[in-house]
C-alpha positions in Angstrom: 0.0 0.0 0.0 1.5 3.4 -0.9 2.6 5.5 2.0 0.0 8.3 1.5 -2.9 5.8 1.5 -1.6 4.1 4.6 -1.6 7.6 6.3 -5.3 7.8 5.6 -6.3 4.3 6.5 -3.9 3.3 9.4 -2.1 6.2 11.0 -0.3 4.1 13.6 1.2 1.8 10.9 2.1 4.8 8.8 3.9 6.5 11.8 5.9 3.3 12.5 6.8 2.9 8.9 7.9 6.6 8.6 10.0 6.2 11.8 11.7 3.2 10.3 12.4 5.0 7.1 13.8 8.0 8.8 16.0 6.0 11.1 17.4 4.1 8.1 18.1 7.3 6.3 15.7 6.6 3.5 14.3 10.1 3.1 13.5 9.7 -0.6 10.9 7.0 0.5 9.5 8.9 3.5 6.3 10.7 3.2 7.9 14.1 3.9 4.7 16.3 3.4 2.7 14.3 6.0 5.6 14.1 8.4 5.9 17.9 8.2 2.2 18.3 8.8 2.3 16.0 11.9 5.3 17.9 13.4 3.4 21.2 13.0 0.4 19.7 14.5 2.3 18.4 17.5 3.7 21.9 18.1 0.2 23.4 18.0 -1.0 20.7 20.4 1.8 21.4 22.9 1.1 25.1 22.7 -2.6 24.6 23.3 -2.0 22.4 26.3 0.3 25.0 27.8 -2.2 27.7 27.3 -5.0 25.6 28.7 -3.0 24.7 31.9 -2.0 28.4 32.4 -5.7 29.4 32.0 -6.9 26.9 34.6 -4.1 28.0 37.0 -4.7 31.7 36.6 -8.5 31.3 37.1 -8.0 29.3 40.2 -5.4 31.7 41.6 -7.8 34.6 40.9 -10.7 32.8 42.6 -8.4 32.0 45.5 -7.3 35.6 45.9 -10.7 37.3 45.3 -13.2 34.7 46.7 -11.6 33.8 50.1 -14.9 32.6 51.5 -15.1 29.9 48.8 -11.6 28.5 49.3 -11.6 24.8 49.5 -9.1 22.0 49.6 -10.0 21.0 46.1 -9.0 24.4 44.8 -5.7 24.2 46.6 -5.1 20.7 45.2 -6.0 21.9 41.7 -3.6 24.8 42.0 -0.8 22.6 43.1 -1.5 20.0 40.4 -1.6 22.7 37.7 1.7 24.1 38.9 3.3 20.7 38.7 1.8 19.8 35.3 3.0 23.2 34.0 6.5 22.6 35.3 6.6 19.1 33.8 5.2 20.4 30.5 7.9 23.1 30.3 10.6 20.7 31.3 9.5 18.3 28.5 9.5 21.0 25.9 12.7 23.0 26.6 14.9 23.8 23.6 
């Protein structure tokens, strides 16, 4: 099955095939256009995840600061979890 059809029908198999081709240095056989699209997509996904985690953290911190009567252990846990997840995300994505 040609690489581009495999991309549409079995993404997992396509990804494994492309990884093998790249590791073997067979760039002429690799599906470069789809590989480039997937790399761009991964970058966008990572950026969205970072923005989402920051949004949740900032919202909880604002609630914590400006609604002291509604403070709860779950808010505190959520703030702690988001801080740790953000730190992990940044560590995983450093240049």
